[in-house]
C-alpha positions as CSV (number, residue, x, y, z in Angstrom):
1,M,21.5,-12.8,6.1
2,K,22.0,-14.9,9.2
3,I,19.5,-15.6,12.0
4,Y,20.3,-17.4,15.2
5,F,17.9,-19.6,17.1
6,K,18.5,-21.4,20.4
7,Y,16.2,-24.1,21.7
8,S,16.4,-26.0,25.0
9,F,14.7,-29.3,25.7
10,L,14.3,-31.0,29.1
11,T,14.1,-34.8,28.6
12,T,13.2,-37.6,31.0
13,C,15.2,-40.9,30.8
14,C,14.2,-43.8,33.1
15,L,15.7,-46.8,31.3
16,L,16.0,-49.6,34.0
17,L,16.8,-47.2,36.9
18,P,14.3,-46.9,39.7
19,V,14.7,-43.2,39.7
20,C,14.2,-41.1,36.6
21,C,16.9,-38.7,35.5
22,L,16.6,-35.4,33.6
23,F,18.8,-34.3,30.7
24,S,18.9,-30.9,29.2
25,Q,19.3,-30.7,25.4
26,T,20.1,-27.4,23.6
27,F,20.0,-26.6,19.9
28,T,21.6,-23.6,18.5
29,I,20.5,-23.1,14.9
30,T,22.0,-20.5,12.5
31,L,19.9,-19.8,9.5
32,S,21.4,-18.0,6.4
33,T,19.4,-16.8,3.4
34,T,20.2,-15.3,0.1
35,S,17.5,-13.1,-1.6
36,V,16.3,-13.5,-5.1
37,T,18.2,-11.3,-7.6
38,C,15.5,-10.4,-10.1
39,P,11.8,-10.0,-9.9
40,G,10.1,-13.4,-10.5
41,G,13.5,-15.2,-10.3
42,N,14.3,-18.4,-8.4
43,D,17.9,-18.0,-7.4
44,G,17.3,-17.6,-3.7
45,S,18.9,-20.0,-1.2
46,A,18.7,-21.0,2.5
47,S,20.9,-23.0,4.8
48,V,21.1,-24.0,8.4
49,S,23.9,-25.0,10.7
50,V,23.3,-26.7,14.0
51,A,25.2,-26.9,17.3
52,G,24.2,-28.9,20.3
53,G,21.9,-31.8,20.6
54,T,23.2,-35.2,19.5
55,M,24.6,-35.7,16.0
56,P,23.8,-36.7,13.3
57,Y,21.1,-34.3,12.4
58,S,18.3,-34.7,9.8
59,Y,16.6,-32.0,7.9
60,Q,13.3,-31.6,6.1
61,W,12.5,-28.4,4.2
62,M,9.0,-27.4,3.2
63,P,7.7,-27.0,0.7
64,G,9.7,-29.4,-1.4
65,G,10.8,-32.0,1.1
66,E,14.5,-31.5,0.6
67,T,16.6,-33.3,3.2
68,S,19.9,-31.4,2.9
69,F,21.1,-28.7,5.3
70,S,20.8,-26.2,2.4
71,I,18.5,-25.6,-0.5
72,T,18.8,-23.5,-3.6
73,G,16.7,-22.4,-6.6
74,L,14.2,-20.7,-4.3
75,A,11.6,-18.1,-5.4
76,A,10.6,-15.4,-3.0
77,G,8.4,-16.8,-0.3
78,T,8.2,-18.4,3.1
79,Y,10.0,-21.7,3.8
80,S,10.4,-24.0,6.9
81,V,13.0,-26.6,7.9
82,K,12.5,-29.2,10.6
83,I,15.7,-30.3,12.3
84,A,16.0,-33.4,14.4
85,D,18.9,-34.9,16.2
86,N,19.8,-38.5,16.8
87,T,17.6,-38.7,19.9
88,A,14.6,-37.6,17.9
89,Y,14.4,-34.2,19.4
90,D,13.4,-31.7,16.7
91,S,12.7,-28.0,16.1
92,T,11.2,-26.2,13.1
93,V,12.3,-22.8,12.0
94,F,10.9,-20.5,9.3
95,C,12.6,-18.2,6.9
96,V,11.5,-15.7,4.3
97,I,13.2,-15.4,1.0
98,T,12.8,-11.9,-0.3
99,G,13.1,-10.5,-3.8
100,P,12.7,-7.1,-5.5
101,T,9.4,-5.9,-6.7
102,P,8.7,-6.0,-10.5
103,I,10.2,-3.2,-12.6
104,V,7.1,-1.3,-13.8
105,N,6.3,1.9,-15.7
106,D,3.9,3.8,-13.6
107,T,1.0,4.3,-16.1
108,A,-0.3,7.2,-14.1
109,Q,2.9,9.1,-14.9
110,K,3.6,7.7,-18.3
111,K,3.5,10.5,-20.8
112,V,2.8,9.5,-24.4
113,I,2.0,12.3,-26.7
114,N,0.8,11.2,-30.1
115,P,2.1,13.0,-33.1
116,F,-0.5,15.6,-34.1
117,C,-0.3,16.6,-37.8
118,A,3.2,18.0,-38.1
119,D,3.9,18.0,-34.4
120,P,6.2,15.2,-33.2
121,G,5.3,12.8,-30.3
122,S,7.3,11.9,-27.2
123,I,7.4,9.2,-24.5
124,L,8.5,9.8,-20.9
125,L,9.0,6.8,-18.6
126,N,8.5,6.8,-14.8
127,I,10.1,3.5,-13.7
128,S,9.9,2.0,-10.2
129,G,10.6,-1.4,-8.6
130,G,13.6,-3.7,-9.1
131,T,16.8,-2.7,-7.4
132,P,17.6,0.9,-8.1
133,M,21.3,1.7,-8.8
134,A,21.5,5.1,-7.1
135,I,19.5,8.2,-6.3
136,G,19.4,10.3,-9.5
137,T,20.3,7.5,-11.9
138,P,18.4,4.5,-10.6
139,Y,18.2,2.6,-13.9
140,T,19.8,2.4,-17.3
141,Y,17.7,2.6,-20.5
142,L,18.2,1.5,-24.1
143,W,15.5,2.4,-26.7
144,N,15.2,0.9,-30.1
145,T,16.1,4.4,-31.3
146,G,19.5,4.1,-29.6
147,S,18.6,6.6,-26.9
148,A,19.8,6.0,-23.4
149,N,17.5,8.4,-21.7
150,A,14.3,7.9,-19.7
151,G,12.3,9.8,-22.3
152,I,12.5,10.2,-26.1
153,S,11.0,13.0,-28.2
154,Q,10.7,14.2,-31.8
155,L,9.0,11.0,-32.7
156,S,7.0,10.1,-35.8
157,E,4.3,7.5,-35.8
158,G,5.5,4.0,-35.2
159,D,6.4,1.4,-32.7
160,Y,9.0,2.0,-29.9
161,S,10.5,-0.3,-27.3
162,V,12.9,0.1,-24.4
163,N,14.9,-2.2,-22.1
164,V,15.2,-1.0,-18.5
165,T,18.1,-2.4,-16.4
166,D,18.5,-2.2,-12.7
167,A,21.4,-2.6,-10.3
168,N,21.2,-6.4,-10.4
169,N,21.3,-6.4,-14.2
170,C,17.6,-7.4,-14.2
171,V,15.9,-6.3,-17.4
172,A,12.3,-5.3,-18.1
173,S,11.0,-4.4,-21.6
174,F,8.3,-2.0,-22.5
175,S,6.7,-1.3,-25.8
176,F,4.7,1.6,-27.1
177,S,2.8,2.3,-30.3
178,L,2.3,5.9,-31.5
179,P,-0.4,6.2,-34.1
180,K,-0.6,9.4,-36.0
181,K,-3.8,11.3,-35.1
182,E,-5.8,12.6,-38.0
183,C,-5.4,16.3,-38.3
184,V,-8.8,17.8,-37.3
185,V,-9.5,21.5,-37.8
186,S,-11.4,23.4,-35.1
187,P,-13.8,26.0,-36.5
188,E,-15.1,28.6,-34.1
189,P,-18.9,28.3,-33.6
190,Y,-19.6,32.0,-33.9
191,F,-18.0,35.3,-34.6
192,T,-19.0,39.0,-34.3
193,P,-17.9,41.1,-37.3
194,N,-18.9,44.5,-35.8
195,G,-15.6,46.2,-36.3
196,D,-14.6,46.4,-32.6
197,G,-11.4,44.5,-33.2
198,Y,-12.5,41.5,-31.2
199,N,-13.6,38.2,-32.8
200,D,-14.4,40.1,-36.0
201,K,-13.4,37.1,-38.3
202,W,-14.3,33.5,-38.4
203,T,-11.2,31.5,-37.4
204,I,-10.5,27.9,-38.0
205,E,-7.6,26.5,-36.0
206,D,-5.0,24.1,-37.5
207,T,-5.8,25.0,-41.1
208,Q,-2.0,25.5,-41.7
209,F,-1.7,21.8,-42.2
210,F,-4.1,21.9,-45.2
211,P,-2.6,24.2,-47.8
212,D,-5.0,22.9,-50.5
213,A,-8.2,23.1,-48.4
214,K,-11.4,24.6,-49.6
215,V,-14.1,26.2,-47.4
216,I,-17.6,26.9,-48.6
217,V,-20.3,28.7,-46.6
218,F,-24.0,28.6,-47.4
219,N,-27.0,30.4,-45.9
220,R,-30.1,28.7,-44.7
221,W,-31.5,28.5,-48.2
222,G,-28.5,26.8,-49.6
223,T,-27.1,29.9,-51.4
224,K,-23.3,30.0,-51.4
225,V,-22.1,33.2,-49.7
226,Y,-18.4,32.5,-49.3
227,E,-15.7,30.2,-50.8
228,H,-12.0,30.0,-50.4
229,R,-9.4,27.6,-51.8
230,G,-5.9,27.3,-50.4
231,L,-4.4,28.3,-47.1
232,Y,-7.3,29.5,-45.1
233,E,-7.8,33.2,-44.6
234,P,-10.3,34.1,-41.8
235,W,-13.7,35.1,-43.2
236,D,-14.8,38.6,-42.3
237,G,-18.6,37.9,-42.7
238,K,-18.9,39.6,-46.1
239,S,-20.2,38.1,-49.4
240,Y,-18.4,38.0,-52.7
241,L,-19.5,41.6,-53.4
242,G,-18.0,42.8,-50.1
243,I,-21.4,43.3,-48.5
244,P,-21.8,42.1,-44.9
245,V,-24.2,39.1,-44.8
246,P,-27.1,39.3,-42.3
247,D,-26.8,38.0,-38.7
248,A,-27.9,34.3,-39.0
249,V,-26.7,30.7,-38.8
250,Y,-24.6,29.6,-41.8
251,Y,-23.5,26.2,-42.8
252,Y,-20.0,25.2,-44.0
253,F,-18.1,22.5,-45.7
254,F,-14.4,22.1,-45.1
255,Y,-12.5,20.0,-47.7
256,Q,-9.0,19.0,-46.6
257,D,-7.5,18.7,-50.1
258,K,-8.2,19.1,-53.8
259,N,-10.2,16.0,-54.0
260,D,-13.3,17.8,-52.6
261,K,-14.8,14.5,-51.6
262,E,-18.1,15.4,-49.9
263,K,-18.0,12.3,-47.7
264,D,-14.7,13.4,-46.2
265,A,-15.7,17.0,-45.7
266,L,-16.0,18.5,-42.2
267,R,-19.5,20.0,-41.9
268,G,-21.0,22.3,-39.3
269,S,-22.5,25.6,-38.6
270,V,-21.3,29.0,-37.7
271,T,-23.3,31.9,-36.3
272,I,-22.8,35.6,-37.1
273,I,-23.8,37.9,-34.2
274,R,-23.3,41.7,-34.4
């Protein structure tokens, strides 16, 4: 990028003459800059060329104090250069070295779904910043799974990482950890076994992940009224003898496996309402 500046100076020179004379000095300054390639980089540059005035010229860049007509190794930011000619007339110009914004994954749009029991997880990126390549395919991706897509799916628990590259070959890395959630069943808090075809049985969601589970139900006096081992079958509110139990609050234990460890059991209550 080039920017042109033109400065005029009116000078007074008396020397030994009885009458002072006026001289007009003109600087024409051409400023050229190169932007930083990657976010956080320092490969920007700036240079000036001067016409007019009286050679030779001197230069002082700030910050840094460089005295050449050009400087390199610049990070994004604002710089100035003071230019003086051989008659001590000077001018200061400013330039801004630009650079791309950091490549980021917008956390508000990041979609990380943890594996739930037998269900796989997935990760979907929403990248912005850097220097996009083109509309529709602004970045390239390389996951540690080998995938080249913005999102990956069918994931088990574990650690995942991805390198995102923009049009300037700038690379940003992102890492994700997908822990496996414990499978947690969800017993309904009540049911109405009145034969109307609606909510007649006590359902417990996600029991399909526990083929060796055991469910025990007690009444308020601690008497066992229902027990089932294996893949859960919704309870119809009847006792072992096939007799409907009274409307009341009952208490259950749900054991996930054959160990029947009481400390690991899910406990709660279920209410029968007819």
